[in-house]
C-alpha positions in Angstrom: 0.0 0.0 0.0 1.5 3.3 -1.1 0.3 5.8 1.5 1.6 8.8 -0.4 -1.0 8.3 -3.1 -3.8 7.3 -0.6 -6.6 9.6 0.4 -9.1 9.1 3.2 -11.8 8.5 0.6 -9.9 6.0 -1.4 -8.9 4.1 1.8 -12.5 3.9 2.8 -13.4 2.6 -0.6 -10.7 0.0 -0.4 -12.0 -1.0 3.1 -15.6 -1.4 1.7 -14.3 -3.6 -1.1 -12.3 -5.7 1.3 -15.4 -6.3 3.5 -17.3 -7.4 0.5 -14.6 -9.9 -0.5 -14.3 -11.2 3.0 -18.1 -11.6 3.4 -18.4 -13.4 0.0 -16.6 -16.4 1.4 -14.9 -16.9 -1.9 -11.3 -16.2 -0.7 -9.0 -18.8 0.6 -8.0 -18.7 4.3 -4.5 -17.3 3.4 -6.0 -14.6 1.1 -8.6 -13.7 3.8 -5.9 -13.3 6.4 -3.8 -11.1 4.1 -6.8 -9.0 3.2 -7.6 -8.6 6.9 -4.1 -7.5 7.6 -4.2 -5.0 4.8 -7.6 -3.7 6.0 -6.2 -3.1 9.5 -3.5 -1.0 8.0 -6.1 1.0 6.2 -8.1 1.4 9.4 -5.0 2.7 11.1 -4.4 5.2 8.3 -8.0 6.4 8.4 -7.9 6.9 12.1 -4.7 8.9 11.8 -6.4 11.1 9.1 -9.4 11.6 11.2 -7.3 12.5 14.3 -5.4 15.0 12.1 -8.6 16.6 10.8 -10.0 16.8 14.4 -6.7 18.5 15.5 -7.0 21.0 12.6 -10.6 21.9 13.5 -9.6 22.3 17.2 -6.9 24.7 16.1 -9.4 26.8 14.2 -11.6 27.1 17.4 -9.3 26.4 20.4 -11.9 27.5 23.0 -14.1 24.6 22.1 -17.1 26.9 21.7 -19.4 26.8 18.7 -18.5 29.2 16.1 -20.6 32.4 16.1 -22.4 32.6 12.7 -23.7 36.2 13.4 -21.4 38.8 11.8 
């Protein structure tokens, strides 16, 4: 998996595809295990991306208060 070309959206799409393959029951045990390992790497990547996005949002509004939409 080349993370430099990976986006959150493409990782999620790959995860969805992996779930479909695993649920189909058509993969061998070895293939299922490898796909599961790959999926766990994608989950880790997605969590990291979400944590980074949350951090960025918190930096925009460090007080934790809702943004005031009245200008």
